[in-house]
C-alpha positions as CSV (number, residue, x, y, z in Angstrom):
1,M,115.1,99.0,135.4
2,P,114.9,97.3,132.0
3,P,118.2,96.9,130.2
4,H,119.5,99.3,127.6
5,L,119.9,97.8,124.1
6,S,122.8,99.1,122.1
7,P,123.4,99.2,118.3
8,E,126.0,96.5,118.7
9,T,123.2,94.1,119.5
10,I,121.7,94.7,116.1
11,T,125.0,94.2,114.2
12,R,125.6,90.9,115.9
13,T,121.9,89.9,115.1
14,E,121.7,88.1,118.5
15,R,118.4,87.2,119.9
16,P,117.8,89.2,123.1
17,S,116.1,86.4,125.0
18,A,119.0,86.0,127.4
19,R,118.9,89.7,128.4
20,L,115.2,90.4,128.4
21,R,112.7,88.8,130.8
22,P,110.4,86.3,129.1
23,V,106.7,87.0,128.9
24,S,103.7,84.7,129.0
25,T,101.4,83.9,126.2
26,K,98.9,86.6,124.9
27,T,101.0,89.4,126.2
28,V,101.4,92.7,124.5
29,S,104.5,94.5,123.1
30,I,104.1,98.2,122.6
31,V,106.7,99.1,120.0
32,V,107.2,102.7,119.1
33,P,109.9,104.7,117.3
34,C,111.3,107.9,119.0
35,L,113.2,110.8,117.6
36,N,114.0,113.7,119.9
37,E,110.8,113.6,122.0
38,E,112.2,114.4,125.5
39,L,109.3,116.7,126.1
40,V,106.7,113.9,126.0
41,I,108.4,110.5,126.1
42,G,108.3,110.0,129.9
43,E,104.5,110.7,130.0
44,F,104.0,108.4,127.0
45,V,105.7,105.5,128.7
46,D,103.4,106.1,131.8
47,W,100.4,106.1,129.4
48,C,101.5,102.7,128.0
49,K,101.8,101.3,131.5
50,E,98.3,102.5,132.3
51,G,97.1,101.0,129.0
52,L,98.6,97.6,129.8
53,K,97.1,97.6,133.3
54,A,93.6,98.6,132.0
55,A,93.7,95.9,129.4
56,G,94.8,93.4,132.0
57,R,97.9,92.3,130.2
58,E,101.6,92.0,130.9
59,G,104.1,93.0,128.3
60,Q,106.9,95.2,127.2
61,I,107.3,98.8,126.2
62,L,110.0,98.9,123.5
63,I,111.2,102.3,122.3
64,I,113.2,102.3,119.1
65,D,115.3,105.4,119.6
66,S,117.3,107.5,117.1
67,S,117.4,110.7,119.3
68,T,120.2,113.2,119.8
69,D,118.5,114.6,123.0
70,N,117.8,113.0,126.4
71,S,114.8,110.9,125.2
72,P,116.3,107.4,125.7
73,A,117.4,108.2,129.3
74,I,114.0,109.5,130.1
75,A,112.2,106.5,128.6
76,E,114.4,104.1,130.6
77,A,113.9,106.1,133.8
78,H,110.1,105.6,133.3
79,G,110.5,101.8,132.8
80,A,110.7,101.3,129.0
81,E,113.2,99.2,127.2
82,V,115.2,101.2,124.7
83,L,116.7,100.0,121.5
84,R,119.2,102.5,120.1
85,V,119.4,102.5,116.3
86,P,120.7,105.0,113.6
87,K,118.3,107.4,112.1
88,R,117.1,105.6,109.0
89,G,113.4,106.1,108.8
90,L,110.2,104.9,110.5
91,G,109.9,101.7,108.5
92,R,113.5,100.8,109.2
93,A,113.0,101.4,112.9
94,Y,110.3,98.7,113.0
95,I,112.4,96.3,111.0
96,D,115.3,96.8,113.5
97,A,112.9,96.1,116.4
98,L,111.5,92.8,115.1
99,P,114.1,90.5,116.8
100,Y,113.3,92.1,120.2
101,V,109.5,91.9,120.1
102,R,108.4,89.3,122.7
103,G,104.7,89.8,123.0
104,D,102.1,87.7,121.1
105,Y,100.3,91.0,120.2
106,V,102.2,94.0,118.9
107,I,100.8,97.6,119.2
108,M,102.4,100.3,117.2
109,G,102.0,104.1,117.2
110,D,103.6,107.4,117.9
111,C,105.2,108.4,121.2
112,D,104.1,112.1,120.9
113,L,100.9,111.8,123.0
114,T,98.7,112.3,120.0
115,Y,97.2,108.8,120.4
116,E,95.5,107.5,123.5
117,F,97.8,104.7,124.6
118,R,96.0,104.5,128.0
119,D,93.2,102.8,126.0
120,I,94.7,99.9,124.2
121,A,92.0,97.5,125.4
122,P,89.9,97.7,122.2
123,F,92.9,96.6,120.2
124,V,93.6,93.7,122.5
125,E,89.9,92.6,122.5
126,K,89.8,92.6,118.7
127,L,93.0,90.4,118.6
128,D,91.5,88.1,121.2
129,A,88.5,87.7,119.0
130,G,90.6,86.2,116.3
131,N,91.6,89.2,114.1
132,D,95.1,89.3,112.7
133,F,95.4,93.0,112.1
134,V,93.6,95.9,113.8
135,M,93.7,99.4,112.5
136,G,92.8,102.5,114.5
137,S,90.5,105.0,112.9
138,R,90.6,108.7,113.8
139,F,87.6,109.4,111.6
140,R,85.5,106.8,113.4
141,G,86.8,108.1,116.7
142,S,87.5,111.7,117.6
143,I,89.9,114.4,116.3
144,E,90.7,117.2,118.7
145,P,90.5,120.7,117.1
146,G,93.9,121.6,115.7
147,A,95.2,118.0,115.8
148,M,95.1,117.4,112.0
149,P,95.7,120.0,109.3
150,K,92.7,120.6,107.0
151,L,94.8,119.4,104.0
152,H,95.4,116.1,105.7
153,R,91.9,115.7,107.1
154,Y,89.8,116.6,104.1
155,F,92.0,115.8,101.2
156,G,95.2,113.8,101.7
157,T,94.0,111.0,104.1
158,P,90.5,110.5,102.5
159,V,91.9,110.4,98.9
160,T,94.8,108.0,99.6
161,T,92.5,105.8,101.7
162,W,90.0,105.7,98.8
163,I,92.7,104.8,96.3
164,L,94.0,102.0,98.4
165,N,90.5,100.6,99.0
166,L,89.8,100.8,95.3
167,I,93.0,99.0,94.3
168,Y,93.0,96.3,97.0
169,G,89.3,95.8,97.6
170,S,89.7,96.8,101.3
171,R,87.4,98.8,103.5
172,Y,89.7,100.9,105.7
173,S,88.5,104.4,106.8
174,D,91.9,105.8,107.8
175,I,95.0,104.1,106.4
176,H,97.3,106.7,107.8
177,C,96.3,106.3,111.5
178,G,99.5,105.7,113.4
179,M,98.0,103.5,116.0
180,R,97.5,99.9,114.9
181,A,97.9,96.4,116.3
182,M,98.5,92.9,115.0
183,T,99.6,89.4,116.1
184,R,103.3,88.8,116.1
185,E,102.7,86.0,113.5
186,A,100.9,88.6,111.2
187,L,103.8,91.0,111.6
188,N,106.2,88.3,110.5
189,R,104.1,87.3,107.5
190,I,103.9,91.0,106.4
191,R,107.7,91.0,106.0
192,L,108.0,94.8,106.2
193,E,110.4,96.2,103.7
194,S,109.7,99.9,103.5
195,Q,112.3,102.2,105.1
196,S,110.3,105.4,105.6
197,W,106.8,106.7,105.9
198,Q,105.4,104.2,103.4
199,Y,105.6,101.4,105.9
200,A,102.1,102.5,107.0
201,S,100.6,101.8,103.6
202,E,102.7,98.7,103.1
203,M,101.2,97.2,106.2
204,V,97.6,97.7,105.4
205,L,97.9,96.7,101.7
206,K,99.8,93.5,102.6
207,A,97.2,92.7,105.2
208,A,94.7,92.8,102.3
209,Q,96.9,90.8,99.9
210,L,97.6,88.2,102.6
211,R,93.9,87.8,103.3
212,L,94.5,88.6,107.0
213,K,91.4,89.0,109.2
214,V,91.2,92.8,109.6
215,A,89.2,95.0,112.0
216,E,89.0,98.7,112.9
217,V,88.6,100.4,116.2
218,P,87.9,104.1,116.8
219,V,90.7,106.1,118.4
220,K,91.2,109.5,119.9
221,F,93.6,111.9,118.2
222,Y,95.0,114.8,120.1
223,K,96.9,117.9,119.0
224,D,100.6,118.4,119.8
225,R,101.5,119.4,123.3
226,E,102.5,123.1,123.8
227,G,106.1,123.6,122.6
228,R,106.2,120.5,120.5
229,L,106.5,120.5,116.7
230,S,105.3,117.5,114.6
231,H,108.0,115.8,112.4
232,H,106.2,117.1,109.3
233,K,106.5,120.6,110.5
234,R,110.1,120.1,111.5
235,S,110.9,118.9,108.0
236,G,109.1,121.8,106.2
237,W,105.9,122.4,104.3
238,L,106.9,119.9,101.5
239,S,107.1,117.0,103.9
240,P,103.4,115.9,103.9
241,W,103.4,116.0,100.0
242,I,106.5,113.8,99.9
243,A,105.0,111.4,102.4
244,G,101.8,111.2,100.4
245,W,103.7,110.5,97.2
246,I,105.9,107.7,98.7
247,N,102.8,106.1,100.1
248,L,101.1,106.2,96.7
249,K,104.2,104.6,95.2
250,V,104.1,101.6,97.5
251,M,100.4,101.1,96.8
252,F,101.2,100.9,93.1
253,L,104.2,98.6,93.5
254,Y,102.2,95.9,95.3
255,A,99.2,96.0,92.9
256,P,100.0,93.8,89.9
257,D,96.4,92.5,89.7
258,F,94.9,96.0,89.5
259,F,97.4,97.6,87.2
260,V,98.4,94.6,85.0
261,K,96.3,91.5,85.2
262,K,92.8,92.9,85.1
263,P,93.6,95.2,82.1
264,G,95.6,92.3,80.6
265,W,92.6,90.0,80.6
266,L,90.4,92.7,79.0
267,M,92.9,93.4,76.2
268,F,93.7,89.8,75.6
269,F,90.2,88.5,75.1
270,L,89.1,91.6,73.1
271,G,92.1,91.3,70.9
272,L,91.8,87.5,70.5
273,L,88.1,88.0,69.5
274,L,89.0,90.5,66.8
275,T,92.0,88.6,65.3
276,T,90.3,85.2,65.4
277,G,87.1,86.6,63.8
278,L,89.2,88.2,61.0
279,A,91.6,85.3,60.5
280,A,89.8,84.2,57.3
281,G,89.3,87.7,55.9
282,P,87.2,90.9,56.3
283,I,83.7,90.6,57.7
284,H,80.6,92.9,58.1
285,L,78.6,93.0,61.3
286,F,75.8,95.4,62.2
287,G,76.6,97.5,59.2
288,I,80.3,97.9,60.2
289,G,83.1,96.7,58.1
290,F,85.9,94.9,60.0
291,D,89.1,94.7,57.9
292,L,92.9,94.9,58.1
293,H,92.9,97.9,60.5
294,W,90.7,96.1,63.0
295,M,92.9,93.0,62.8
296,L,96.0,95.1,63.4
297,L,94.3,96.6,66.5
298,G,93.3,93.1,67.6
299,T,96.9,91.8,67.2
300,T,98.2,94.7,69.2
301,L,95.6,94.2,72.0
302,T,96.3,90.4,72.1
303,T,100.0,90.7,72.4
304,L,99.9,93.5,74.9
305,G,97.3,91.8,77.0
306,Y,99.1,88.5,76.9
307,G,102.3,90.2,78.0
308,A,100.5,92.0,80.8
309,L,99.0,88.7,82.1
310,Q,102.5,87.2,82.2
311,L,104.0,90.1,84.0
312,G,101.2,90.1,86.5
313,T,101.8,86.4,87.2
314,L,105.5,86.9,87.6
315,A,104.8,89.7,90.1
316,R,102.6,87.3,92.1
317,V,105.3,84.7,92.1
318,F,107.8,87.3,93.3
319,Y,105.7,88.6,96.1
320,N,104.2,85.2,96.9
321,F,101.2,86.5,98.9
322,E,99.3,83.3,98.0
323,P,101.8,80.4,98.2
324,R,99.2,77.6,97.6
325,K,98.0,79.2,94.3
326,I,101.6,79.6,93.2
327,R,102.5,76.0,94.0
328,R,99.4,74.8,92.0
329,L,100.3,77.0,89.1
330,A,103.9,75.7,89.2
331,N,102.8,72.1,89.3
332,W,100.5,72.6,86.3
333,F,102.6,75.0,84.2
334,T,105.8,72.9,84.2
335,F,108.8,73.9,82.2
336,D,108.2,71.1,79.8
337,R,104.6,72.0,79.3
338,G,105.5,75.7,78.7
339,C,107.9,74.6,76.0
340,V,105.3,72.4,74.3
341,I,102.8,75.3,74.3
342,S,105.2,77.8,73.0
343,T,106.4,75.4,70.3
344,A,102.8,74.6,69.2
345,L,101.9,78.3,69.0
346,A,105.0,79.2,67.0
347,G,104.6,76.0,64.8
348,V,101.1,76.9,63.7
349,G,102.2,80.5,63.1
350,F,105.1,79.3,60.9
351,L,102.8,76.9,59.0
352,L,100.4,79.8,58.2
353,N,103.2,82.0,57.1
354,G,104.6,79.1,55.0
355,V,101.4,79.2,53.0
356,L,101.9,82.9,52.6
357,L,105.4,82.4,51.3
358,V,104.3,79.8,48.8
359,N,101.6,82.2,47.5
360,W,104.2,85.0,47.4
361,F,106.6,83.0,45.2
362,R,103.8,81.7,43.0
363,S,102.7,85.3,42.2
364,S,106.3,86.3,41.3
365,L,106.9,88.0,44.7
366,L,103.7,90.2,44.2
367,L,100.6,89.6,46.3
368,A,97.4,91.0,44.8
369,H,95.6,90.9,48.2
370,I,96.3,90.7,51.9
371,F,96.6,87.1,53.3
372,Y,94.8,87.4,56.6
373,P,95.8,84.0,57.9
374,G,99.4,85.0,57.5
375,L,98.9,88.0,59.8
376,Y,97.2,85.7,62.3
377,G,100.2,83.4,62.0
378,L,102.6,86.3,62.8
379,M,100.7,86.9,66.0
380,L,100.9,83.3,67.0
381,I,104.7,83.4,66.5
382,V,104.9,86.4,68.8
383,L,102.7,84.6,71.4
384,G,104.9,81.5,71.2
385,F,108.0,83.6,71.8
386,Q,106.3,85.3,74.7
387,T,105.2,82.0,76.2
388,F,108.8,80.6,76.0
389,M,110.3,83.6,77.7
390,F,107.6,83.6,80.3
391,T,108.3,80.0,81.0
392,L,111.9,80.7,81.6
393,L,111.4,83.6,83.9
394,F,108.5,82.0,85.8
395,H,110.6,79.0,86.8
396,M,113.8,81.0,87.4
397,I,111.9,83.2,89.9
398,N,109.9,80.4,91.5
399,N,113.0,78.2,91.9
400,R,114.9,81.0,93.5
401,R,112.0,81.8,95.8
402,E,111.7,78.1,96.8
403,D,115.4,77.9,97.6
404,S,115.3,81.0,99.7
405,D,112.3,79.7,101.7
406,A,113.9,76.3,102.3
């Protein structure tokens, strides 16, 4: 019988290699959380054994258990390894399990018999073919009548899947499918952080951000066994809405390019075009008069866009999804170079405003007309200050990240 893993093992952060039998290469770890599933957990472990046998693979069945019922004893009796952890959320369960995963391939899912774990071979085949991350798709497979509430099937899952695909340029058909697989290397690169339901979205969006090779396979989705309530139903009618919102939040948090950099480029170039075109004074184009108001709009767009670009870049450095690009940027945009650029921008701005001050004093502190180059100079001073602050923050974050990676 496989050994029982206790919470003390986690607090000591020991590697379990001395206690768990080693597995050969290209083996499979089925890693699944469990919370009070004594009605189905035994049969689920049997399904996993059948799935491993059908796929022609050896491996482990690791149950991350937070139950208060007899689920862990039943799972062990059927041949699974059980890791006991406090109840802290689905994402946290997978994070706790990472040191104990021994297979080269990791298959995740739910232990409630709603997913067909007797048929894991398609996932294994996709990983053997060189894919890093394989998502199951209930919509490309089959959904048993009564298995998925209409709100989830026709609204929640399609809408959130569409939003994620729009933001990250991915092509998933079912981002909330609980059955998924990946190489252990891919799981380590994803660096899962989410503690709760949002782990599912974090995985798929990080797979897109990290440029992992992704595939989908159709899966069967069954309704709950008689007498069993899903965790959403146990938590009340509001639970699916809360889960949907926290999944949306994690999509937004990891999308600096979509929400910051792309709008930033648009605002910056449009604003720079307006301000540079009006730096010498008002102009008329196509029967439209461009004057002070347009220049103020251009100044606003330029500074907002420039700030958005900088924030988006800092977010990319913080997440470090593309280390090579960040290293190239750090090598080009050195601290010294950033200081030179910021000084040059501010210097030209002060020069233009120096001319404005001279004219002001010459006219006895009264200006008869607006000095457009002076407004342009004020914008350059702001851009210079933004560049200096960005330089400081960029190298502070990048140096801290490099120290932590060393």
